[in-house]
Steps between C-alpha positions, in 0.01 A plus 500: 500500500699202658517184287246258643665172607294266271637633154816623339538814310516303167144491349362243279214492257160540648325186621142456611479393862180314614420489871237303702422674814282454804361756740267566790298791356354622830731797525530566129263723286488236228750398232479819271712803558325788691686817578525539874387147591678186573443246230656169393618648174659804659681299773629240258618767242690684760661180625614410147653845465694437832625169383590590137544878484246498215151656467284253332155473367330224709192339355263247682269233400201608722412822680405366833275711724597695804518243782510199267773247510722291254676169507590507140497853351719525187679812382783582263752764414802559279849530640853538362667385826679169500322365800410132505150383589579356836699808596202709405277304738749517787580869446135619481400286795777644709347848452127449476256553787376183683166514321645473150728233363646380179429127436698441182672677218580390134616662178230499228495597141415850398161414381384383839253734664378417861156635423436443125669152486300355777252229419301514813508620865388307808355696789382359829252647746490357860204528726550395866186322618650373826605698808674822472875453453736796561777318302288480188317831538721671238442225237139390537152667528347388821133388494490254787204300376445207270444563133309270253815410293338251257250764407762779447707259278200393292393874463857602401491292194265756345803740480724247315561596146521827313259776650459873540599547859381858502288451816796334678731806461538852644342777304667513154498720202229425247751386248706284718502128408373282805481166310725234669535126462492296810655154453408349837329601820513264798347554858622253772518460880857471635490436871331809633531712188323531180721544191373661181751432219465663167711456184439763227685669223483826680278687755326823476557740799331360815362196323642232713377665822153544351487134380593391840239740661221364273586145581536575878141644494361186325697277760339672797157491345463864428486471112368245254747331265297641216623849597823422323317469171326830550845665584659359185200633288575854616710717270612873485151575326298419813473586863717240669459334838838477666595183693661523845866580499698290756812658664838479314665319803361158387631531145828361379652460148623144504649442157546658154551234222688560179 
């Protein structure tokens, strides 16, 4: 195989490389690798191979849903190539498709883990309450009518803290842990959009889209705020009522904090 232009044949000891990446998730089947499907993980891994000539194990901070986006997804891999961080950024971005880009790169110590070292993750869900806008259709859930944002925000505080979010997840195995800690949950009107911002340790599968769906139902007057307490009281032992699941296109991973 020809020597890629970014590295010399002389190898150095392995170094851990941390990337911050952004992507428009519309045409990806999520982050996680899936055989026969286009995923963020697969596309990025293949591009790292093109740049470095190495097959690496790429690990991400959060497994975003199919169709969901990211501004600040974090991932890491180990490499023996003597490629400087800025050159990693340039070389990867030269080869990546338009809907995926590397924002930054740095070397980190071997104990760093993009998933397990994270303190919290910030997700945002955007609901368009104004006129339909083709330029935002890929990144917002269009509702087109006003929502009671103050009521949504006040109701959302019920979810802050450590709770069992079983009723806010997709169907899970009986023994799976669905307890998560939410540090903050804010709902606000930003021009003709409603933004739902959640900062939590981690998220059960589908949790963010179900939280957003439950708050959307409250904001449009279809559910009472007390519904959230009922949902939190449901566990694997009972028959759960599942909240509305909003589409993935309004969801974006904003930042992972370490």
